[in-house]
C-alpha positions in Angstrom: 0.0 0.0 0.0 1.3 3.5 -0.9 0.9 6.1 1.8 1.4 9.9 2.1 2.3 11.4 5.4 2.1 15.2 5.5 4.2 16.6 8.3 6.1 13.3 8.1 9.4 14.5 9.6 7.7 16.0 12.6 7.4 14.4 16.1 4.4 12.2 15.4 4.7 12.0 11.6 8.2 10.5 11.8 7.0 7.7 14.1 4.1 7.0 11.7 6.4 6.8 8.7 8.6 4.4 10.7 5.8 2.1 11.7 4.3 2.1 8.1 7.7 1.2 6.6 8.1 -1.6 9.1 4.7 -2.9 7.9 5.9 -2.9 4.3 4.1 0.2 3.0 5.5 2.6 0.4 5.8 5.9 2.2 5.9 9.4 0.8 7.0 11.9 3.5 6.0 15.5 2.8 7.3 18.3 5.1 8.3 22.0 4.8 10.6 21.5 7.8 9.3 24.5 9.8 8.9 22.3 12.9 9.8 19.0 11.4 13.4 17.9 11.3 15.2 15.8 8.7 17.1 14.0 11.5 13.8 12.5 12.6 13.6 10.5 9.4 17.3 10.2 8.5 17.4 6.6 9.7 14.6 5.8 7.2 16.6 6.7 4.1 17.9 3.1 3.7 14.3 1.9 3.0 13.9 1.6 -0.8 10.2 2.4 -0.4 10.7 5.7 1.4 10.6 9.1 -0.3 11.1 12.5 1.4 10.0 15.8 -0.2 10.2 19.3 0.9 6.8 20.8 0.3 4.3 23.0 2.1 0.7 21.6 2.3 -0.8 25.0 1.7 0.4 24.6 -1.9 -1.3 21.9 -4.1 0.5 18.7 -4.8 -0.2 15.5 -6.8 0.7 12.0 -5.9 -1.0 8.6 -6.4 -1.6 7.0 -3.0 -4.0 4.7 -1.2 -3.8 6.4 2.3 -3.1 9.9 3.5 -2.2 10.8 7.1 -2.6 14.6 7.4 -0.2 15.4 10.3 1.0 18.8 9.1 0.7 21.7 11.5 2.8 23.3 14.2 1.3 22.0 17.4 3.0 23.9 20.3 2.1 27.4 21.3 5.6 28.7 20.7 5.5 27.5 17.1 1.9 28.0 16.1 1.8 31.6 17.6 5.1 32.5 15.7 3.0 33.0 12.6 -0.6 32.6 13.5 -2.0 33.4 10.0 0.2 30.7 8.5 -1.0 28.3 11.2 -4.6 28.8 10.1 -3.6 28.4 6.5 -1.8 25.2 7.3 -4.8 23.7 9.0 -7.4 25.0 6.5 -5.7 25.1 3.1 -3.7 22.0 4.0 -6.9 20.1 4.7 -8.5 21.4 1.4 -5.4 20.2 -0.6 -5.2 16.8 1.1 -9.0 16.2 0.8 -8.9 17.3 -2.9 -6.1 14.8 -3.5 -8.0 12.0 -1.6 -11.1 12.8 -3.7 -9.2 12.6 -7.0 -7.3 9.4 -6.3 -9.9 7.6 -4.1 -7.6 7.5 -1.1 -8.6 7.1 2.5 -7.5 10.1 4.6 -7.0 10.7 8.3 -6.9 14.1 10.0 -4.8 14.6 13.0 -7.1 16.9 15.0 -6.5 17.9 18.6 -8.0 18.0 22.1 -7.7 21.8 21.7 -11.0 21.7 19.7 -12.5 21.5 23.3 -10.8 24.7 24.3 -11.0 25.3 28.1 -13.5 22.6 28.7 -16.5 22.9 31.0 -17.2 19.1 30.8 -14.6 16.7 32.3 -13.5 14.3 31.1 -14.1 15.3 27.5 -16.2 13.0 25.3 -16.3 13.3 21.5 -19.9 14.7 21.8 -18.7 17.8 23.7 -18.6 20.8 21.4 -16.0 22.8 23.3 -15.4 26.2 24.9 -13.0 28.0 22.5 -12.2 31.7 22.4 -12.3 32.3 18.6 -10.3 35.6 18.9 -7.6 34.6 21.4 -4.0 34.0 20.9 -4.5 30.2 20.7 -7.4 30.5 18.2 -5.1 30.2 15.2 -4.5 26.6 16.2 -7.8 25.7 18.0 -10.1 27.2 15.4 -7.9 26.1 12.5 -8.2 22.5 13.6 -12.0 22.9 14.2 -12.3 24.2 10.6 -10.2 21.3 9.3 -12.7 18.9 11.0 -15.6 20.7 9.3 -13.9 20.3 5.9 -13.3 16.6 6.5 -16.9 15.9 7.3 -18.2 18.1 4.5 -16.0 16.3 2.0 -17.3 13.0 3.4 -21.0 14.0 3.2 -20.8 15.9 -0.1 -18.2 13.9 -2.0 -18.1 10.6 -0.2 -14.4 11.0 0.6 -13.4 8.1 2.9 -12.2 10.1 6.0 -11.1 9.3 9.6 -10.6 11.9 12.3 -8.7 11.5 15.6 -8.5 14.1 18.4 -5.0 13.9 19.9 -4.4 14.7 23.6 -1.1 15.6 25.1 1.6 13.4 23.7 5.4 13.1 24.5 8.4 11.0 23.8 11.5 10.9 21.6 11.7 13.2 18.6 9.9 16.1 20.3 11.7 19.4 19.6 13.6 20.3 22.8 12.7 23.9 22.3 9.0 23.5 21.4 7.8 25.0 24.7 5.4 22.1 25.5 5.3 21.3 29.2 7.0 17.9 29.1 9.9 19.0 26.9 10.2 22.2 28.9 10.5 20.5 32.2 12.9 17.8 31.1 15.2 20.2 29.3 15.2 22.6 32.3 15.9 19.8 34.8 18.7 18.4 32.7 20.3 21.9 32.4 19.9 22.5 36.2 17.6 25.5 35.5 14.5 26.4 37.4 11.4 24.6 36.2 8.8 27.1 35.0 5.3 26.5 36.1 2.6 28.7 34.6 0.0 29.6 37.2 0.0 27.6 40.5 0.5 24.3 38.7 -3.0 23.0 39.7 -4.2 22.8 36.1 -4.3 19.2 34.8 -3.2 17.3 31.7 -3.2 13.7 30.6 0.0 12.5 29.0 0.2 9.8 26.4 3.5 8.2 25.3 4.1 8.5 21.6 4.2 4.7 20.9 0.7 4.2 22.3 -0.6 7.2 20.4 0.8 6.1 17.0 -0.7 2.6 17.5 -4.1 4.3 18.0 -3.7 6.4 14.9 -2.8 3.4 12.7 -5.8 1.4 14.1 -8.1 4.3 13.4 -7.0 4.5 9.8 -7.7 0.8 9.1 -11.0 0.3 11.0 -14.3 0.6 9.2 -16.7 1.1 12.1 -16.6 4.9 12.3 -15.1 7.9 10.6 -14.7 9.6 14.0 -13.9 11.8 15.6 -12.1 9.5 18.1 -10.4 10.7 21.2 -6.9 9.2 21.6 -4.8 9.9 24.7 -4.0 8.7 28.1 -6.9 9.2 30.6 -4.6 9.2 33.7 -4.6 12.8 34.8 -1.8 14.8 36.5 -1.5 18.3 37.7 1.3 20.3 36.1 3.0 20.5 39.5 2.9 16.7 39.9 4.5 16.3 36.4 7.3 18.7 37.4 8.0 16.8 40.6 8.1 13.5 38.7 10.5 14.9 36.1 12.8 16.2 38.9 12.8 12.9 40.6 13.6 10.9 37.4 16.3 13.3 36.2 17.8 13.5 39.7 17.8 17.3 39.6 17.7 19.8 42.4 16.1 22.5 40.3 13.5 24.7 41.9 9.9 25.1 40.8 9.2 28.8 39.8 5.7 30.1 39.2 5.0 32.5 36.3 1.8 34.2 35.1 -0.6 31.8 33.3 -0.9 32.4 29.5 -4.2 33.6 28.1 -6.8 30.9 27.4 -4.7 28.1 28.9 -7.0 25.2 29.7 -7.5 24.5 33.3 -8.1 20.8 32.8 -7.7 18.2 30.0 -8.6 14.5 30.2 -9.9 12.3 27.3 -12.9 10.0 27.6 -11.5 7.1 25.5 -14.6 4.9 25.7 -15.0 5.0 21.9 -11.3 4.2 21.3 -11.6 1.2 23.6 -14.8 0.0 21.8 -13.9 0.6 18.2 -10.1 0.2 18.2 -9.7 -2.3 21.1 -7.1 0.2 22.3 -5.9 1.9 25.5 -2.5 3.2 26.5 0.0 0.8 28.0 2.9 3.1 28.9 2.2 5.2 32.1 4.0 8.4 32.9 6.9 7.1 35.0 7.9 4.6 32.3 7.4 7.0 29.5 9.6 9.7 31.1 12.2 7.0 31.7 12.2 6.3 28.0 12.0 10.0 26.9 14.7 11.6 29.2 17.7 9.9 27.4 16.5 11.3 24.1 16.4 14.8 25.5 19.8 14.4 27.2 21.3 13.4 23.9 19.4 16.2 21.9 20.7 19.0 24.1 24.2 17.8 24.2 24.6 17.9 20.4 
């Protein structure tokens, strides 16, 4: 089977490329390398059935494929707020171009959506039926609303043009190949602890997140693509919830750092809680996360230690 992965040299995309190649797929990796990194896929160059192209999804492209994983979009605030207009264009025009391609060649296409479509949720945990609480004019809206619009496009192409779509809503994910400077809380804490710097907690650290290790998440994405029971959306993430302060303390313990915890003002529209209801994923995919936080950090920390020493 021939597969296109947009954003294929990014954190999640590179793991998807790797898994697909291991399964014998032909893989076309498309990336503009804004947040993606060639080093994430450098080890895949020896596969004869792997191709890497520099291209931006906001520009049309033509390939003959059977599957499309649309993973392209900066996903951390420091990156998606760098050029918010471009972030919206990546989500919206990227979706249009990918869906147009899927329509032309008859490919099945999966959209990597996000838990950020729920905004700062008033329902906890968040089921797929929850419509969210998003500020459409805030500094996070370029990402949140861009992803919401992408979901709209996927379902409209499905209803109007019978495009075979799948949609996953990805909750907080961490692991090897994250950019050390992406500003996300797990990478921030690990890098600060390894460097002996103060760990920066925004607010009082009582806000919650649920952290899924990358291997578990990629397995859920692959299963979603190949099941025929639902087009989605399907929540995928780890439903075990931690406060940000608990995460910081766990990182300090595992790194063996004596860094201090320092509180800073909370960014605007930062969600106070985040936890997926994964009942649908359990039912349809037969999936739930296997790697819990302590084990996941143990596997992620050596990657960050190596990354910051280069």
